[in-house]
C-alpha positions as CSV (number, residue, x, y, z in Angstrom):
1,M,0.0,0.0,-0.1
2,D,1.2,3.6,-0.9
3,A,2.6,5.0,2.3
4,A,0.7,8.5,1.7
5,V,-2.6,6.5,1.2
6,Q,-1.9,4.3,4.4
7,S,-1.1,7.6,6.5
8,S,-4.5,9.0,5.3
9,Q,-6.5,5.9,6.2
10,V,-4.8,6.0,9.7
11,S,-5.4,9.5,10.1
12,S,-9.2,9.2,9.1
13,S,-9.5,6.2,11.6
14,L,-8.3,8.2,14.6
15,E,-10.3,11.3,13.9
16,N,-13.3,9.9,15.9
17,L,-11.2,8.0,18.5
18,W,-10.5,10.1,21.7
19,V,-10.0,7.2,24.0
20,A,-7.8,4.3,23.0
21,S,-7.4,0.8,24.5
22,P,-3.9,-0.2,25.7
23,A,-3.5,-2.3,22.7
24,I,-4.2,0.4,20.1
25,A,-2.1,2.8,22.1
26,L,0.8,0.4,22.2
27,S,0.4,0.0,18.3
28,L,0.4,3.7,17.7
29,I,3.4,4.3,19.9
30,H,5.3,1.7,18.2
31,Q,4.5,3.5,14.8
32,G,6.0,6.5,16.1
33,A,3.2,8.4,18.0
34,T,4.2,11.2,20.3
35,L,3.7,10.1,23.9
36,L,2.8,12.8,26.6
37,D,2.6,11.9,30.3
38,A,-0.1,14.2,31.9
39,R,0.1,12.9,35.5
40,S,1.3,14.7,38.5
41,C,5.1,15.5,38.7
42,V,4.9,13.4,42.0
43,W,3.9,10.4,40.1
44,Q,6.3,11.1,37.2
45,H,9.3,11.0,39.4
46,L,8.4,7.6,40.4
47,G,8.7,6.4,36.9
48,M,7.7,7.4,33.2
49,L,7.0,5.5,30.2
50,K,10.3,5.2,27.9
51,G,10.2,7.9,25.5
52,S,7.4,10.0,26.9
53,V,7.5,13.7,27.7
54,S,6.1,15.4,30.8
55,V,3.4,17.8,30.3
56,S,0.7,19.7,32.5
57,W,-2.4,21.5,31.5
58,Q,-1.0,24.6,33.4
59,Q,1.8,25.3,30.9
60,F,-0.6,25.7,28.2
61,S,-3.0,27.8,30.1
62,Q,-3.5,31.5,31.4
63,S,-1.9,32.0,34.8
64,Q,-4.0,34.7,36.4
65,N,-7.3,34.4,38.0
66,P,-10.2,34.2,37.0
67,N,-8.8,32.9,33.6
68,R,-6.6,29.9,34.8
69,G,-8.7,27.4,33.0
70,K,-8.5,29.1,29.6
71,L,-5.9,28.4,26.9
72,L,-3.2,30.9,26.2
73,T,-4.2,33.3,23.8
74,N,-0.8,34.1,22.4
75,E,-0.7,31.6,19.5
76,A,3.1,32.0,18.9
77,Q,3.6,31.1,22.6
78,L,1.3,28.2,22.6
79,T,2.8,26.8,19.3
80,Q,6.2,27.0,20.8
81,K,5.2,25.1,23.8
82,L,3.6,22.3,21.8
83,R,6.4,22.0,19.5
84,S,8.8,21.7,22.5
85,V,7.1,18.7,23.6
86,G,7.2,16.9,20.4
87,V,3.6,17.7,18.8
88,K,3.7,17.2,15.0
89,C,1.1,17.8,12.4
90,D,1.1,14.3,10.9
91,R,1.8,12.0,13.8
92,P,-0.7,10.9,16.5
93,V,-0.4,12.0,20.2
94,V,-1.0,9.4,22.7
95,V,-1.6,10.8,26.3
96,V,-1.4,8.9,29.5
97,G,-2.9,10.1,33.0
98,D,-3.7,8.5,36.4
99,P,-7.3,8.0,36.3
100,Q,-7.6,6.8,39.9
101,T,-5.7,9.7,41.5
102,G,-5.6,12.3,39.0
103,W,-8.2,14.8,37.7
104,G,-8.8,13.9,34.2
105,E,-5.7,15.7,33.0
106,E,-5.2,13.5,30.1
107,G,-8.5,14.2,28.9
108,R,-7.8,17.9,29.1
109,I,-4.8,17.7,27.0
110,V,-6.5,15.7,24.4
111,W,-9.4,18.2,24.4
112,M,-6.9,21.0,23.9
113,L,-4.9,19.3,20.9
114,R,-8.3,18.7,19.4
115,T,-9.5,22.3,19.9
116,L,-6.3,23.6,18.5
117,G,-6.7,21.5,15.3
118,H,-4.8,18.3,16.0
119,R,-7.1,15.5,14.9
120,Q,-5.2,12.6,15.9
121,S,-4.8,13.0,19.5
122,L,-6.3,10.4,22.3
123,F,-5.8,9.3,25.8
124,V,-5.2,5.7,27.1
125,D,-8.1,3.9,28.7
126,G,-6.6,2.8,32.1
127,G,-3.9,5.3,31.9
128,Y,-0.2,4.9,32.8
129,R,-0.7,1.8,34.9
130,A,-2.5,0.0,31.7
131,L,0.7,0.4,29.7
132,T,3.0,-0.7,32.4
133,K,0.9,-3.7,33.1
134,A,1.1,-4.5,29.2
135,G,5.0,-4.4,29.6
136,F,5.8,-1.0,28.3
137,P,9.3,-0.1,29.6
138,V,9.7,2.5,32.5
139,T,12.4,5.0,33.0
140,W,13.4,7.2,35.8
141,R,14.2,10.1,33.7
142,V,11.7,12.9,33.5
143,R,11.9,14.7,30.2
144,T,10.0,18.1,29.7
145,Q,11.2,18.4,26.1
146,A,11.1,16.1,23.2
147,T,14.3,15.0,21.7
148,Q,13.2,16.4,18.2
149,P,10.7,19.4,18.3
150,G,7.5,19.0,16.5
151,D,6.2,21.3,13.7
152,F,2.6,21.5,14.8
153,T,0.5,24.7,13.6
154,I,-2.7,25.8,15.3
155,R,-5.9,25.7,13.4
156,R,-8.6,26.4,16.1
157,N,-11.6,24.3,16.0
158,S,-14.6,25.7,18.1
159,Q,-16.6,22.5,17.8
160,W,-15.8,21.2,21.2
161,E,-15.4,24.7,23.1
162,I,-17.6,27.3,24.4
163,N,-16.9,30.4,26.3
164,R,-18.7,32.3,29.1
165,E,-20.9,34.6,27.0
166,Q,-21.9,31.8,24.5
167,L,-22.8,29.6,27.2
168,H,-24.8,32.3,29.0
169,E,-26.8,33.0,25.9
170,A,-27.3,29.4,25.2
171,W,-28.3,28.7,28.8
172,K,-30.9,31.6,28.7
173,A,-32.4,30.1,25.6
174,G,-32.6,26.6,26.8
175,E,-30.3,25.4,24.0
176,V,-27.8,23.4,26.0
177,V,-27.7,21.0,28.8
178,A,-25.0,21.8,31.3
179,I,-23.2,19.1,33.3
180,D,-21.5,19.9,36.6
181,T,-18.5,17.2,36.6
182,R,-17.2,18.4,40.0
183,E,-17.7,16.3,43.5
184,R,-21.2,16.7,45.1
185,R,-19.9,19.0,47.8
186,E,-18.7,21.5,45.2
187,Y,-22.0,21.3,43.3
188,Q,-23.9,22.0,46.5
189,G,-21.9,25.3,47.1
190,K,-18.4,24.4,48.7
191,I,-15.6,26.3,47.2
192,P,-12.3,24.3,48.0
193,Y,-10.4,25.4,44.8
194,G,-10.5,29.3,44.8
195,E,-13.8,30.0,43.4
196,S,-15.2,33.5,43.9
197,R,-18.8,32.1,44.8
198,G,-20.1,28.8,45.6
199,G,-22.8,26.8,43.8
200,H,-23.7,25.5,40.2
201,I,-25.1,26.8,37.1
202,P,-29.0,26.9,37.7
203,G,-30.4,23.7,35.9
204,A,-27.1,21.9,35.7
205,I,-27.1,18.2,36.1
206,H,-24.5,16.8,38.5
207,L,-22.3,14.1,37.1
208,Y,-19.1,13.5,38.9
209,Y,-16.7,12.3,36.1
210,K,-15.1,9.6,38.0
211,E,-18.5,8.0,38.2
212,L,-17.7,6.9,34.7
213,L,-14.8,4.8,35.8
214,D,-14.6,1.4,37.3
215,E,-12.6,0.5,40.4
216,N,-9.3,-0.1,38.3
217,G,-9.6,3.3,36.6
218,Y,-11.0,2.0,33.3
219,L,-13.9,3.5,31.6
220,L,-17.3,1.9,31.8
221,S,-18.5,0.4,28.6
222,A,-20.1,2.7,26.0
223,S,-23.7,1.2,27.1
224,E,-22.8,1.9,31.0
225,I,-22.0,5.4,30.1
226,L,-25.1,6.0,28.2
227,H,-26.9,4.5,31.1
228,Q,-25.3,6.8,33.4
229,L,-26.5,9.8,31.4
230,Q,-30.1,8.5,31.0
231,I,-30.6,7.9,34.7
232,R,-29.7,11.6,35.3
233,G,-32.2,12.8,32.5
234,I,-29.3,13.6,30.0
235,S,-30.2,12.9,26.5
236,P,-27.2,12.0,24.3
237,N,-29.0,13.7,21.5
238,A,-28.8,17.2,23.2
239,S,-26.1,19.7,23.0
240,L,-24.1,19.1,26.2
241,V,-21.7,21.6,27.9
242,S,-19.4,20.2,30.8
243,Y,-17.7,22.3,33.3
244,C,-15.8,22.0,36.6
245,T,-13.5,24.5,38.3
246,G,-11.1,25.1,35.6
247,G,-12.0,23.0,32.5
248,I,-9.9,19.9,33.3
249,R,-12.5,17.5,34.7
250,S,-14.8,18.7,32.3
251,G,-12.4,18.5,29.3
252,W,-12.0,14.8,30.3
253,L,-15.8,14.5,30.2
254,T,-15.9,16.2,26.9
255,A,-13.4,13.9,25.3
256,V,-15.2,10.8,26.7
257,L,-18.6,11.9,25.2
258,A,-16.9,12.8,22.0
259,N,-15.5,9.5,21.8
260,L,-19.1,8.2,21.8
261,G,-20.1,10.5,18.9
262,I,-22.1,12.8,21.2
263,C,-22.1,16.5,20.5
264,A,-20.2,17.8,23.6
265,K,-18.3,21.1,24.5
266,N,-15.9,22.0,27.4
267,Y,-16.4,25.4,29.1
268,P,-12.8,26.0,30.0
269,G,-13.1,29.0,32.1
270,S,-15.7,26.9,34.2
271,M,-16.4,28.3,37.8
272,W,-13.2,30.2,38.2
273,E,-14.5,32.5,35.5
274,W,-18.4,32.1,35.9
275,S,-18.2,32.7,39.7
276,A,-16.2,35.8,39.1
277,G,-18.8,37.5,37.0
278,A,-21.5,39.7,38.1
279,E,-24.0,37.9,40.4
280,T,-27.0,39.6,38.7
281,V,-25.8,38.0,35.3
282,Y,-23.9,34.8,35.8
283,H,-26.2,33.2,38.4
284,L,-25.6,30.3,40.8
285,A,-27.9,27.9,42.6
286,C,-27.0,25.6,45.7
């Protein structure tokens, strides 16, 4: 088969795949995919997959409140950061996280890459442990830059992203279903992570994102995920918008829903931004 044709077919097959089984991930890595590790630095210093590069969602995001969940607006800076970790235009990106102790960082990174125009990015079901269990070699060296820089060029895609003003208008018009992916205590008004006000967007449905994982950190089956939506009154045919504190947990859920072919958007500003808005405009309920 012609190499260009084969590459095109691989690219096409990955466009709708946001979450990969360990077997698929291993195959992609062996074929030269870029491997990113989105786990906490504490875990990374206890071992990393050989050839992987350490990333954090913060390095690609704004640093000042209330915009800490939003991506950098300087595209030159964002491009440089992505290239430095080895992201290439024509090479798949495989991201690992720690689904049991993490915050869904792997999903946030994949959501970011898709939103910036990388159509072959996905995260590994079961995370880092799933690949080590499959025998993938481990190193103690933590790399923050790729051996060879990437050549990725940003081409923003708004399909999976919504900003505060867009969400506010769509919410008022009843055009979207909002999903609060935080813990129950946060949904009910606790503010453990620096939000300006407590509560949730009125009418938002609570679905703590880890309720879609089993006890070993693997995703529930597609039918089980759809059941979890159904019992909460969430239609997979609706326009779904997920939020959390800063678009991390909700970025993960957006990736999971998109993997099922569901129309889903992440609100990256999330509660850091929404709660900082005027109380008379950006309402909250407890």
